Structure formats: C-alpha cells, structure tokens
N, C-alpha and C positions, 0 to 999 in steps of 0.2 A: 155380407156374411154367407159363407158356404157351409152347408151341413153335410154329414156323412150319410144319413138315412136316405133310403130310396123308396119310391112309391110302391106300395103293395107289400112291403116287408112287415112281418109280424113281430119279430124280436130282433134284438141286437145280434144274436147269434146268426140269424138268417141273413142279415145284412153283410156280415163280415166274412164268415167262412162256411163253405159247404160241408155237409155231414161227412162225406168221404174223406175230407182233409182232417176233420176232427178225429175220425176213427184212426187215422194213421198217427196223428199227433199223440193220441192217448197211449201209444206204445213207446213214446220217447221220453227223454229226461233232459232238463237243462244242463248244459255243459259248464263245468267249472274247472279251473286250472289249479285249484288248491283245495285242501280239506276244509270243511266247514265246521262251525261250532255254534249252531243255533239253539233256540230255546224249546223247540217243539220236536215231536217225533216225525221226521221226514224220511226221505229216501236217498240221502247223500252220505258219503263216508265222512266220519268225524274224527278228530284227534282223540276222542274219548273211546273207551271200550264199552260195549253194550251187548246186545243180544241178537244181532243179525246173524246171517248164516256164513259170513266171511270170517274165517279164522285169522286171528291176529298174533297171539302169543300164549305162553304159559306163565303161571305164577304159582308159588307154594300155596297149598291148601291151608286155610285157617278155620278154626271152629266157627260155625255159623254160616260158612259159604254154602252155596247151593250144591248139594252132593251130586246132582245130575250133571254138573259140569266137570266132575272128576274124570280124568282120562285114565281108565282102568287098564288099558293096554300098556300105557307108559308106566303105571304102577307095577304091573307084572314084570316089566323089564328092569326097573330101577329100585323097586321096593320103597318108593317115595310117592306121596300124594301131591299131584299137581292139578290145577283146574285150567280149563281152556278159556281163553279170552277171545272175544269176537269184536269186529268193528261195530261201533255204534252207528246208527243211522239218524242223521240230523236234517233239519230243514235248511233251505236257503231262502233268504229274503230277497225277492226279485223286486227291484225298483224300476219302474218304467217312467221315463220323462218324454212326453209326446209334444212335439211342436204343433200348435194349432193356429199359428199366426196367419195373417192374410195371404202371404206368399204360398202357404200350403194349400190354399183353395184352388190352385190352378192345376190342370192336367191330372186330377185325381190323386194328388200326393197325400192329402189328409186321409182319404179312404185307405190308401195303401199302408200308410203308417199305422192306422188303427187296426187294420187286418193283421199286420205283423205283430203289433203289441198284443193283440188278442190271442194270437197263436202262442206267443211266449207265455202270456199269463195263464192260458188254458193248461199248457204243459205243467207249469208250476203248481197250479191249484189241484190238478188231479193227482199230483205227486206230493200233496200236502205241504207245499211251500207257501210261505206268506208272500202276497203280492201287493205292492202299493202303486198307485197311479197318480202322477203329477203332470200338469200341463203348463205350457208356456205359450201365450200369456195364461196366468192362472185363471181357471174357471171355478175356483173354490179351493178349499183346503185339500191336501192330498187325501185320496181315499185308500183304505186298506181292505184287502180281501183275504179270506182264509178258508180253505176247505173246498171240496168239490161243489158244494151247494152254492158257492159264490161265483161260479162261472157265468151264470146269466146276468147277475148284477154288474160284473166286469164288462161283459159284452154290451150291456145296455149303456153303461157310462161311456164307453168308447164310441158307440154308434150315435150317441147324442151330441158329440162334439161338433162345433162349428168353427170355421176358419175366420179369423178377424183379429185385428190389432197388430202391434209390433212385437218383434222377437227380442228379448233380452236374455240370451242364453247364460251369460255370466251370472246374472242375479238368480236365475232359476237353478243353476248348478250350485250356487251358494246355499240355497234353501235345501237342496238335496243333500249336501254335505252336512248341514246342520242337524239333520234328523238322526235320532238315536237308533241304536240297534247294531247288530253284527254287520260287518262289511257287505256280505252277500254278493249279489249280481246286480249291476247297475247298467241300464241300457238307455241311451239317448236316441230318439228317432226324430230326425229333423232334416230339412234341406240345407241347413247351415247358412242360409242367407241372412246372416245377422252380423253386424259390425263387431260383435264381441265373441264370435265363435272361437277364435284362437285362445283368448283368455279363459273361456269356459273349458276348453279341452285341456289346457294346462292345469286347471284346478281339479279335474276329475280324479286323477290318481290319489288326491288327498283323502278320498273316501275309503280307499283300500278295497279289498275284494276284487272281483272280476268286473271289468269295464268294457262295454261295447258301444260303438257309435254306428248306427244304421243311417247311412246317408241316402235319403229318399229324394229323388230328382224326377222332374218331368222333362219331356222332350224339349219344350221351349227353354228350359234352363241350360241345355247343353248344345242345342242345334240352332245357330243363328240364320240358317238358310231361308227361313220364312220372313226375315227382315230385309227390306230393300228400299232404296230411295230416301226421301226426306220424311222423317218421322218425328213424332213427339212421344217419347216413352215416359211412363209414369211408374214410380216406385209403388208397389202394391201395398206397402205398409205405411210409408210416410206420406204418400200422395205427392211427393216432389216430382215435377215434370221437367224433362230435359229434351231439347230439340237436337236431333242428330241427323246426319246424312250418311247413309251406308252404301258404299260402292262394293263391288265384288272383292276388291283388295282389302277394304276395311272389314268385311265379313270374315275374310281369312284370318286377319289379325285378331279379331274377336274370338274366333274359334280356337286359335292358338292360346289366347289368354285363358279361355275356359278350361282347356286341357291342362294348362299349367296350374290353375287353381285346384282342379280335381286331384292331380298328382300331389300337389302340396298338402291338401287335406289328408290324403291317405298316409303320406310320409310323416306328417305332424302327429297323427294318432299313433302310428306304429312305433315311432321313436319314444313315445311315452308309455309303451306297453299296453296300448288300448287296441282291442280287436276292432277292426274296421271292415264294414261291408257296404258296398254301393248298390242301391236298388233303384231301378227305373220303375216309375209308376205303372207302366204298361207290361212289366215283366209278369210271367206266369207265377202265380202264388205258390203252386205246388213245387215248381222247380226251385224257386227262391228258398222255400222253407225246408223241403225235404232233401235237397241236394246241396244247394249253396251254403245254407247255414250249418249243415253237418260238416262241410269242409272247413268252415270258419270256427267250428267248435262251440257254437251257440246252442246246438241241439245234438244229442247223441242217443 
C-alpha cells in the first residue's frame, strides 16, 4: 500500500499544493463547454435569467416586476416599459473519479493525480460549485463537498488516499453514471492500466455534461529502456508474474507498442467528445495546471 502523505506535512493542503499555486488558482474558474442549470447560486452562466451583471434580453414590464430593472432610456425612446434580463449564475457539479489502484503507487502517480484533483476541486469550491470525490477501488462512499470551507476536508481526503487493489474502471464509471444530479463536469484521473478502460470511456458520455480524462503516467509506464535481459515482471495489481527476455530489438517493439497505445487512448477519447490530457508524474504542477489545462479548457 502506497500513501500520498509525506513526512512532516501538517495538512492535506500542505501535501498537495503550495500556497502560491492556490493563490493563482483562486482567480480561475472551471471550464465548461455548455451552459449549466444547477440548483445553487454559483458563478457559471445558466439557461435561466437571473441577477448577474451580464445583460441577456428585454421583456415587457408586468405589474409586480422590480421597477429597478425598468430601462428608462428605452422607455424615453419607445414610450413602452421594458425590464432588463440578465444571465443567471449557476453552480457546476464537479465529479472527480480518482484511480488509487496498486499501479498508481509507482513513480508518484497517485500523488500527482491527487494534486490535480485537489486543484480542480479547489477552483470549484471557491467558486461555490459542488464537488464530489469517488475513488477506484472504492475507499468508501463518494464524498460531497460544498463551499469554500470544504477545501481543507477535500484536501485531507485526497492526501489520505493510499494505492492498492485492482482497477475496474468500467464498474466505477457505472457508479458515477448512476448518481443523481445535473450533468456538470466529470473528470477521471487514472493511468488507465485497466482491462476495462475502453468500455469505461465508451460509457462516460452517457452521463452528459462535460467530460475529461486526465491520463496520469509515470516514466516506467512509457520508457522501457530500464528493462534489459532476462526478467520476471509482475502485474502490480493482480500479482501475475511473467518471464520475459528483452533484447534491444524487443525493447524497440515494446516502445512502439506503448506509443500506439497512448495515441489510441487519445483518439478513443476525442472521438467520443471527451477532453483528454496526458500528464507525466514528474511534470511541473504549475505548468500543467496554469498553462496546459487552460489550453485544454479545463480551467479558464
């Protein structure tokens, strides 16, 4: 079992993200490709009309309407009473599905996934969006967080995660799809080293809303150069052992197969309208969050 927490850390927030990153994230907002219609007062545009500062349209004045919304300059020109309508501001429900299986315990992948999930959750919570956290394998029922005061409990939950067990993404996505509520924004953070990853991705659009897959990988996942000679490799999750002999030529074929798999995952996601980003565990967190994810539209 591999844990996220590091020696000397005092809170989950300390473990996951430095203060200067949080300060920059606080000025950002979750990216969405469609208007939202949540249940709470958040900071995303909605199909409904409300009381934000973004003008939407006019309609005829009716007795009982707020007279402060009457456009008197338009009345002076038309001699008719109209009130101004504005875009409502709604919440987005952000659903985070974090892979904490045994394979995520290598190369710092689980820590990276938790840092990225924490960053997205932090942005959502400070913008008054609802955030739910689900893990695979499940470490308990999904947890729901709401409001800025919930940032520390979210970071604490993420920092306490340990890597262990097998990945069944298909089942986990099924549980994600079964949860009630508006479609919102659904983010899967995983190395996708699961035999059911294709079925899981195929099912994700059934939830509706915005969907993103964050493919978290370690150097040993993509670079076979450290493997040579006669070896006995073991599946981190199932414990199955296989004897292999790797020559320079077979390492080249293995590298080509890895590249083909990575390209196939990206194509599979994008053909289904799913935002896809690949993150190496050793990547700079600031560069990933504040530049890469803005390009991908996850943050704005």
